[in-house]
RODO-2510 file (C-alpha; in nm, 4 decimals, decimal comma):
residues 265
     n   res          X          Y          Z
     1     x    -4,4248    20,2102     3,4529
     2     x    -4,3047    19,8862     3,2155
     3     x    -4,4953    19,6018     3,1167
     4     x    -4,4411    19,2448     3,1622
     5     x    -4,5675    18,8856     3,1846
     6     x    -4,5535    18,5949     3,4221
     7     x    -4,3365    18,3274     3,1828
     8     x    -4,5683    18,0499     3,3366
     9     x    -4,8793    18,2114     3,1800
    10     x    -4,8007    18,1011     2,8469
    11     x    -4,8068    17,7149     2,9668
    12     x    -4,4964    17,6622     2,7484
    13     x    -4,1130    17,5455     2,7999
    14     x    -3,9197    17,8831     2,9142
    15     x    -3,7577    18,0021     2,5655
    16     x    -4,0468    17,9355     2,3967
    17     x    -4,2830    18,1699     2,6451
    18     x    -3,9711    18,4213     2,5895
    19     x    -4,0178    18,4129     2,2350
    20     x    -4,3645    18,5084     2,2764
    21     x    -4,3063    18,7738     2,5283
    22     x    -4,0499    18,9276     2,2990
    23     x    -4,3153    18,8924     1,9863
    24     x    -4,5778    19,0699     2,1674
    25     x    -4,3758    19,3847     2,2741
    26     x    -4,3007    19,3167     2,6634
    27     x    -4,0023    19,4737     2,8265
    28     x    -3,9813    19,2150     3,0928
    29     x    -4,0463    18,8957     3,2565
    30     x    -4,1139    18,7349     3,5496
    31     x    -3,9359    18,4149     3,5965
    32     x    -4,1447    18,1388     3,7743
    33     x    -3,8374    17,9607     3,9710
    34     x    -4,0477    17,6763     4,1571
    35     x    -4,0439    17,4444     3,8561
    36     x    -3,8324    17,3917     3,5687
    37     x    -3,5186    17,7059     3,6611
    38     x    -3,5357    17,5810     4,0268
    39     x    -3,1882    17,6415     4,0764
    40     x    -3,1367    17,2868     4,2353
    41     x    -3,2972    17,1636     3,8998
    42     x    -3,1737    17,3662     3,6118
    43     x    -2,8131    17,2650     3,4120
    44     x    -2,6301    17,5857     3,3659
    45     x    -2,8221    17,7816     3,6451
    46     x    -2,8656    18,1668     3,6552
    47     x    -2,5884    18,2130     3,3645
    48     x    -2,8484    18,0015     3,1368
    49     x    -3,1553    18,2043     3,2382
    50     x    -2,9796    18,5351     3,1958
    51     x    -2,8168    18,4222     2,8274
    52     x    -3,2118    18,3261     2,7562
    53     x    -3,3451    18,6520     2,8717
    54     x    -3,1052    18,8431     2,7129
    55     x    -3,1147    18,6575     2,3641
    56     x    -3,4482    18,8341     2,3369
    57     x    -3,3800    19,1754     2,4590
    58     x    -3,5885    19,1165     2,7631
    59     x    -3,5335    19,1988     3,1742
    60     x    -3,6185    19,0171     3,4688
    61     x    -3,8936    19,1826     3,6595
    62     x    -3,8827    18,9755     3,9561
    63     x    -3,9008    18,5821     4,0482
    64     x    -4,1748    18,4121     4,1497
    65     x    -4,0926    18,1459     4,4162
    66     x    -4,4364    18,0628     4,5970
    67     x    -4,3734    17,7179     4,7459
    68     x    -4,7657    17,6928     4,8868
    69     x    -4,8856    17,7244     5,2493
    70     x    -4,6957    18,0400     5,3560
    71     x    -4,4881    18,1003     5,6724
    72     x    -4,7074    18,0354     5,9610
    73     x    -4,8204    17,6422     5,8337
    74     x    -4,5660    17,4201     6,0838
    75     x    -4,5277    17,1060     5,8032
    76     x    -4,1914    17,1583     5,6181
    77     x    -4,1565    17,5048     5,7399
    78     x    -3,7799    17,4954     5,8000
    79     x    -3,7422    17,3632     5,4074
    80     x    -3,9806    17,6053     5,2777
    81     x    -3,7499    17,9091     5,4838
    82     x    -3,4496    17,7508     5,3408
    83     x    -3,5410    17,7394     4,9989
    84     x    -3,6894    18,1027     4,9745
    85     x    -3,3613    18,2235     5,0815
    86     x    -3,1662    17,9994     4,8474
    87     x    -3,3985    18,1956     4,5725
    88     x    -3,3350    18,5248     4,7121
    89     x    -2,9871    18,4355     4,6348
    90     x    -3,0867    18,3203     4,2870
    91     x    -3,2557    18,6962     4,2326
    92     x    -2,9234    18,8433     4,3175
    93     x    -2,7757    18,6561     4,0584
    94     x    -3,0212    18,6959     3,7968
    95     x    -2,9913    19,0808     3,8555
    96     x    -3,3488    19,1081     3,9675
    97     x    -3,3420    19,1252     4,3700
    98     x    -3,7196    19,0662     4,4467
    99     x    -3,8903    18,7294     4,5012
   100     x    -4,2883    18,7614     4,5116
   101     x    -4,4664    18,4790     4,7276
   102     x    -4,8175    18,4190     4,9365
   103     x    -4,6581    18,4851     5,3183
   104     x    -4,9767    18,3323     5,4501
   105     x    -5,2948    18,4835     5,5668
   106     x    -5,1926    18,7467     5,8506
   107     x    -5,4404    18,7069     6,1645
   108     x    -5,6174    19,0038     6,2687
   109     x    -5,5138    18,9419     6,6319
   110     x    -5,1543    19,0171     6,7699
   111     x    -5,2450    18,7593     6,9857
   112     x    -5,3083    18,4759     6,7236
   113     x    -5,0100    18,2001     6,7449
   114     x    -4,9948    18,2559     6,3446
   115     x    -4,8835    18,6470     6,4343
   116     x    -4,5860    18,5453     6,5950
   117     x    -4,4708    18,2213     6,3575
   118     x    -4,5135    18,4697     6,0198
   119     x    -4,2937    18,7435     6,2347
   120     x    -4,0467    18,4887     6,3008
   121     x    -4,0127    18,3254     5,9588
   122     x    -4,0141    18,6763     5,7966
   123     x    -3,7983    18,7998     6,0083
   124     x    -3,5247    18,5494     5,9558
   125     x    -3,6070    18,5442     5,5684
   126     x    -3,5610    18,9513     5,5862
   127     x    -3,2569    18,9327     5,7525
   128     x    -3,0927    18,6979     5,5017
   129     x    -3,2252    18,9213     5,2324
   130     x    -3,0691    19,2361     5,3915
   131     x    -2,7258    19,0369     5,3871
   132     x    -2,7569    18,9196     4,9996
   133     x    -2,9256    19,2228     4,8743
   134     x    -3,2556    19,0708     4,7969
   135     x    -3,6216    19,1497     4,9079
   136     x    -3,9300    18,9137     4,9665
   137     x    -4,2376    19,0442     4,8154
   138     x    -4,5545    18,9440     4,9748
   139     x    -4,8735    18,9262     4,7752
   140     x    -5,1899    19,1427     4,8574
   141     x    -5,4830    18,9275     4,9021
   142     x    -5,5891    18,7888     5,1996
   143     x    -5,6297    19,0271     5,4252
   144     x    -5,6682    19,4410     5,4272
   145     x    -5,3905    19,6360     5,3370
   146     x    -5,4029    19,8591     5,6838
   147     x    -5,3411    19,4832     5,8580
   148     x    -5,0209    19,4141     5,6266
   149     x    -4,9000    19,7659     5,7405
   150     x    -4,9487    19,6963     6,0879
   151     x    -4,7704    19,3714     6,0357
   152     x    -4,4508    19,4375     5,8496
   153     x    -4,4173    19,7387     6,1182
   154     x    -4,3795    19,4664     6,3599
   155     x    -4,0722    19,3387     6,1873
   156     x    -3,7122    19,3676     6,2229
   157     x    -3,6457    19,3333     5,9097
   158     x    -3,6955    19,6271     5,6039
   159     x    -3,6232    19,3183     5,3315
   160     x    -4,0075    19,2291     5,3346
   161     x    -4,2177    19,4366     5,0609
   162     x    -4,5365    19,4096     4,8825
   163     x    -4,6217    19,2335     4,5417
   164     x    -4,9267    19,4357     4,4602
   165     x    -5,2428    19,2520     4,2980
   166     x    -5,5011    19,4353     4,2514
   167     x    -5,7325    19,1555     4,1616
   168     x    -5,6716    18,9624     4,4993
   169     x    -5,7968    19,2367     4,6502
   170     x    -6,1265    19,3120     4,4774
   171     x    -6,1889    18,9250     4,5428
   172     x    -6,1620    18,9776     4,8952
   173     x    -6,3433    19,2793     4,8844
   174     x    -6,0871    19,5210     4,9512
   175     x    -6,0870    19,8616     4,7743
   176     x    -5,7550    19,8136     4,5312
   177     x    -5,7013    20,2186     4,4730
   178     x    -5,7164    20,2689     4,8485
   179     x    -5,4998    20,0139     4,9156
   180     x    -5,1996    20,1580     4,6964
   181     x    -5,1993    20,4606     4,9106
   182     x    -5,1852    20,2360     5,2066
   183     x    -4,9091    20,0324     5,1058
   184     x    -4,7123    20,2700     4,8897
   185     x    -4,4052    20,2394     5,0554
   186     x    -4,3692    19,8772     5,0406
   187     x    -4,4887    19,8168     4,6522
   188     x    -4,1958    19,7057     4,4739
   189     x    -4,3729    19,4809     4,1811
   190     x    -4,7206    19,4496     4,0634
   191     x    -4,9251    19,1986     3,8632
   192     x    -5,1652    19,3206     3,6335
   193     x    -5,4584    19,0948     3,6794
   194     x    -5,8491    19,1135     3,7201
   195     x    -6,1250    18,9901     3,9018
   196     x    -6,4807    18,9951     4,0011
   197     x    -6,6539    18,9778     4,3349
   198     x    -7,0229    18,8731     4,2935
   199     x    -7,2997    18,9726     4,5849
   200     x    -7,3116    18,6576     4,6695
   201     x    -6,9772    18,6160     4,8006
   202     x    -6,8277    18,4055     4,4571
   203     x    -6,5353    18,5184     4,3284
   204     x    -6,3335    18,4487     4,0109
   205     x    -6,0198    18,5810     3,7807
   206     x    -6,1532    18,7658     3,4851
   207     x    -5,9456    18,8948     3,1634
   208     x    -5,7928    19,2172     3,2296
   209     x    -6,0267    19,4975     3,1725
   210     x    -6,3430    19,2698     3,1663
   211     x    -6,3221    19,2423     3,5675
   212     x    -6,4033    19,4713     3,8441
   213     x    -6,0393    19,6769     3,9121
   214     x    -6,0630    20,0439     3,7738
   215     x    -5,7832    20,0195     3,5900
   216     x    -5,7589    20,4112     3,4964
   217     x    -5,7916    20,5097     3,9041
   218     x    -5,5566    20,2487     3,9974
   219     x    -5,2771    20,3403     3,7722
   220     x    -5,3069    20,6779     3,8442
   221     x    -5,2822    20,5869     4,2185
   222     x    -4,9910    20,4221     4,1393
   223     x    -4,8513    20,7011     3,9663
   224     x    -4,9445    20,9633     4,2414
   225     x    -4,7415    20,7076     4,4979
   226     x    -4,4347    20,7116     4,2635
   227     x    -4,4023    20,3677     4,1707
   228     x    -4,2085    20,3263     3,8289
   229     x    -4,1821    19,9272     3,7993
   230     x    -4,3240    19,6436     3,6348
   231     x    -4,7008    19,6040     3,6009
   232     x    -4,6629    19,2349     3,5115
   233     x    -4,9423    19,0745     3,3541
   234     x    -5,0719    18,7302     3,5178
   235     x    -5,3291    18,5312     3,3754
   236     x    -5,3709    18,2153     3,5915
   237     x    -5,6957    18,0745     3,4343
   238     x    -5,8690    18,0365     3,0744
   239     x    -5,8516    17,8182     2,8048
   240     x    -5,6156    18,0413     2,5504
   241     x    -5,3857    18,2259     2,7902
   242     x    -5,1748    18,3541     2,4802
   243     x    -5,4958    18,5164     2,3613
   244     x    -5,5481    18,6566     2,6840
   245     x    -5,2291    18,7936     2,7289
   246     x    -5,1948    18,9686     2,4137
   247     x    -5,5457    19,1184     2,4926
   248     x    -5,4391    19,2555     2,8458
   249     x    -5,1303    19,3697     2,6708
   250     x    -5,2848    19,6093     2,4233
   251     x    -5,5235    19,7185     2,6958
   252     x    -5,3114    19,8245     2,9628
   253     x    -5,0646    19,9631     2,6603
   254     x    -5,3481    20,1640     2,5305
   255     x    -5,4205    20,3226     2,9311
   256     x    -5,0511    20,4199     2,9947
   257     x    -5,0446    20,5884     2,6871
   258     x    -5,3369    20,7867     2,7254
   259     x    -5,2468    20,8532     3,0830
   260     x    -4,8875    20,9335     2,9851
   261     x    -4,7082    20,6513     3,2238
   262     x    -4,4711    20,4924     2,9923
   263     x    -4,1149    20,3812     3,1026
   264     x    -3,9729    20,3323     2,7768
   265     x    -3,5994    20,2776     2,9172
***
């Protein structure tokens, strides 16, 4: 396993975020492409991004192309599908053919109209991904892993995969260790984030190692599943994200070392 970080976590311009990621000893970054690095806004495009990442000796673990609303909400859907296809092409140009996003909530009832809307949208996106050689990785969280698998099996594409976020599952009341075993064939990227779910139903993100994700059991489950990709630290809240990311990396590094799970290539 390798350690990465979402560049947007630092809340700094891209190159400054890369510099800090390098200083902290990360191997990779997940590049957030819906803002300043959107290919339609960025002068220099993919080559500029690749040059900056290479300058700091980092890899791109994946792109984050979350446009909000998912792919069942009708308003703006055609644009979101078109934009997601653009991000898939962009990911290939950047040499990291994985784009993570939230696809929307999968309904439990196959007869719910959102099931068909999601299926049609993702079949179209997946067909494009197969064409260009990239995958869209749906983030875990809103539904139980078994339902995700059921939905994926209904698709007519193999280019829809999973970005596994254990904190999202914890906050929704699901078992993040069991979920690895259920979703193992689909996991292509992970977010290393922690969360809590209180008895009264309140939920929230927590500093990594201080929430309810059972990290030791979770990492061993990933190992058993054969996962050898990135653990990409994500810290979306908090007043001092740089401090939080640094402490999260130290916590994970020590645990990975203890468990013998490093991929230092």
